[in-house]
C-alpha positions in Angstrom: 113.4 101.8 91.3 113.6 98.1 91.3 113.4 96.4 88.1 113.6 92.6 89.8 113.1 91.0 92.5 116.9 90.8 93.2 116.8 94.5 93.4 114.1 94.6 96.1 116.6 95.5 99.0 115.7 97.7 101.8 117.9 99.5 104.1 116.6 100.1 107.9 115.3 103.6 107.0 113.7 102.5 103.4 110.0 101.4 102.7 108.2 100.2 99.7 106.9 102.8 97.2 103.5 102.0 95.2 101.6 104.9 94.0 102.7 107.4 96.8 99.4 109.0 97.0 100.1 108.9 101.0 103.6 109.0 101.4 104.0 112.2 99.4 100.8 113.8 100.9 102.7 114.7 104.4 106.1 114.5 106.3 107.3 111.0 107.1 109.4 111.0 110.1 111.8 108.1 110.3 111.4 107.4 106.5 114.8 107.9 105.0 114.4 106.5 101.4 111.8 104.6 99.2 112.1 101.7 96.7 109.8 102.4 93.8 107.7 98.8 92.6 106.1 100.1 89.9 109.4 99.2 87.9 108.9 95.5 88.5 106.1 95.6 85.9 103.6 93.3 87.5 100.3 92.7 85.3 97.7 94.6 87.3 95.0 92.0 87.3 95.3 88.3 86.1 92.2 86.3 85.5 92.9 82.4 86.8 91.5 79.3 85.0 89.5 78.2 88.0 87.8 81.7 87.9 89.9 83.5 90.6 91.4 86.7 90.1 95.0 87.8 91.1 95.3 91.8 91.8 98.8 93.1 91.9 99.8 95.1 94.7 100.8 97.9 92.3 97.3 97.9 90.3 95.7 101.3 90.6 92.3 101.6 91.9 91.6 103.2 88.3 92.5 99.7 86.7 90.9 97.8 89.0 87.6 99.8 88.7 87.8 99.4 84.8 88.4 95.7 84.9 85.6 94.0 82.8 82.9 92.1 84.1 83.0 88.3 83.9 79.8 86.2 83.5 78.7 84.3 86.8 81.0 87.1 89.1 78.2 88.2 91.1 80.4 90.1 93.4 82.0 92.4 90.5 80.0 95.4 91.2 82.1 95.7 94.6 85.1 96.6 92.8 83.6 100.1 91.7 81.8 100.7 95.0 85.3 100.0 96.8 86.9 102.4 94.7 84.5 105.2 94.9 84.8 104.7 98.7 88.2 106.0 98.6 88.3 109.8 99.7 89.9 111.1 96.4 89.5 112.4 92.9 89.8 110.2 90.0 93.2 111.9 89.7 94.1 109.9 92.9 92.5 106.8 91.9 95.1 106.8 88.9 98.0 106.6 91.2 96.7 105.0 94.5 97.4 101.2 94.7 95.5 98.4 95.9 98.4 97.1 97.8 99.4 100.6 99.3 95.8 101.0 100.7 95.8 97.8 102.3 99.2 98.1 103.7 98.6 101.6 105.0 96.2 99.7 107.3 93.8 102.3 108.1 90.5 101.6 109.4 88.5 102.9 106.3 90.7 101.7 103.8 88.4 100.3 101.0 90.8 98.2 99.5 91.0 96.1 102.8 87.4 96.3 102.8 86.7 94.7 99.4 89.5 92.3 99.6 88.9 91.1 103.0 85.2 90.5 102.1 86.1 88.1 99.0 88.5 86.1 101.4 91.4 87.7 99.5 94.9 86.3 100.6 98.0 88.3 100.4 101.1 87.0 98.6 104.1 88.3 100.5 107.5 88.4 99.2 110.0 87.7 101.9 114.1 89.1 102.2 115.3 85.8 101.8 113.7 84.9 98.3 110.8 82.9 99.7 107.3 84.0 99.9 104.0 83.3 102.2 100.7 84.1 102.4 98.3 85.5 104.7 94.6 86.0 104.3 93.8 89.9 104.2 91.5 89.8 107.4 94.6 88.8 108.8 97.1 90.7 107.5 95.7 94.1 108.8 96.1 93.7 112.5 95.4 97.3 113.7 95.4 101.2 113.2 98.2 101.6 110.8 99.4 97.8 111.7 100.1 94.8 109.6 102.1 91.6 109.8 104.6 92.8 107.2 107.9 92.5 108.6 110.9 95.2 107.5 111.8 94.1 103.7 108.7 92.0 102.9 107.0 93.3 100.2 102.9 92.5 99.5 103.2 91.0 95.8 99.5 90.5 95.2 96.1 89.8 96.4 94.7 86.3 95.2 90.8 86.5 95.0 89.2 82.9 94.9 86.5 81.9 92.6 83.7 81.0 95.1 83.4 84.3 96.8 83.7 86.0 93.6 80.5 84.2 92.5 78.7 85.2 95.1 75.6 87.4 95.9 76.4 90.5 97.8 74.7 92.8 99.9 76.6 96.3 100.9 76.0 99.0 103.3 78.3 102.1 103.9 78.0 105.1 105.7 80.0 108.3 106.6 79.1 111.3 108.6 80.2 113.7 105.8 79.1 113.5 102.2 82.7 113.1 101.0 84.0 111.8 104.3 85.9 108.6 105.2 83.9 105.7 105.8 82.4 105.3 109.4 81.0 101.7 108.9 81.5 99.8 105.8 79.7 96.4 105.9 79.7 93.8 103.3 77.8 90.6 103.3 77.8 87.6 100.8 76.0 84.2 100.2 78.0 81.8 98.4 76.7 79.0 96.0 76.9 76.6 98.5 74.9 78.7 100.8 77.7 80.0 103.5 76.8 83.4 104.7 80.0 85.8 105.3 79.7 88.8 107.2 82.5 91.6 106.9 82.9 94.6 109.1 85.4 97.5 108.7 85.8 100.9 109.0 83.8 100.7 112.3 86.7 98.7 113.8 90.1 99.4 114.1 90.7 95.8 112.0 88.8 93.9 109.7 86.4 91.2 111.3 84.7 88.5 109.4 81.9 86.1 110.8 81.3 83.0 108.9 77.8 80.9 109.0 77.0 77.6 107.0 73.8 79.1 106.1 71.7 82.2 106.7 71.5 82.9 110.5 68.9 84.2 112.2 68.8 87.9 113.2 69.5 87.3 117.1 72.4 84.8 116.0 73.9 87.4 113.9 73.6 90.0 116.4 75.0 88.0 119.1 77.9 86.9 116.9 79.0 90.5 116.2 79.0 91.4 119.8 80.7 88.3 121.1 83.2 89.0 118.1 83.9 92.4 117.8 85.2 94.6 120.7 87.3 97.3 119.0 84.6 99.8 117.8 86.9 102.6 116.5 86.7 106.0 118.0 87.8 109.1 115.7 86.3 112.2 114.3 84.6 110.2 111.8 82.2 108.6 114.5 82.0 107.4 117.9 82.4 103.6 118.8 78.5 103.4 120.2 77.4 104.9 116.6 79.7 102.7 114.5 78.5 99.5 116.6 74.7 100.6 116.1 75.3 101.3 112.5 77.1 98.2 111.9 74.5 95.9 113.7 71.7 97.6 111.5 73.7 97.2 108.2 74.6 93.4 109.3 70.5 92.7 109.6 69.8 94.7 106.5 72.2 92.6 104.5 71.2 89.5 105.9 67.5 90.1 105.1 68.5 90.9 101.7 70.2 88.0 101.1 67.9 85.8 102.4 65.3 86.9 99.7 64.5 86.0 96.6 66.5 88.3 94.5 69.5 89.7 96.8 71.8 92.1 94.9 73.9 95.0 95.8 72.5 98.0 97.4 
């Protein structure tokens, strides 16, 4: 267990350990050791003076869900919705971490969905003692693939104030009542009128589309088809179903946020 950054050193076959809910769930060929990050004592959630929020990579899903609502933070309900989307009991939520779920890089990873949809930026500690920042929508590059290099550690996810204050609309579906997400679509309308749509679970990596204002139905559908080609195929959904569902959800979210009330559905 590392207790300081100086102790964060990884052998060739060692990996970081957060909550361990996946690492300990099955055999891990090729992994010879783990470096526990929980001894570093990172504060789970830190409110920033500008209205932003910093989420430690070791923040558990239960801690995220319990974070108190803040006035003017229209996107706050997304926290509970994303946590509840993780297949697992409340016991799993007590140990599974936000950073671990993102770094696992599964299409249905709800913490990737949440943080990508809110323009989250990953703060990455590098082995040479420096750091770099990568948007979450770019950090996950494919199924079980990220931009993280060996020895790098996701330290935190920084959520800016503007997306947190947005009106949001959400749609999610799975083929089974308690199954993995087959499509997870989040749209937001920022206070400056910007419309942002994020598609996950239906694709091998997160996709985000941004418009200066609410687009027309045709413009939104065309933009999705021009941007997204990696519709995912696994037992939780076929590519054509995921595409059709995502297009439907995107349009429903567009209409909702174009209405007078908006909100979370």
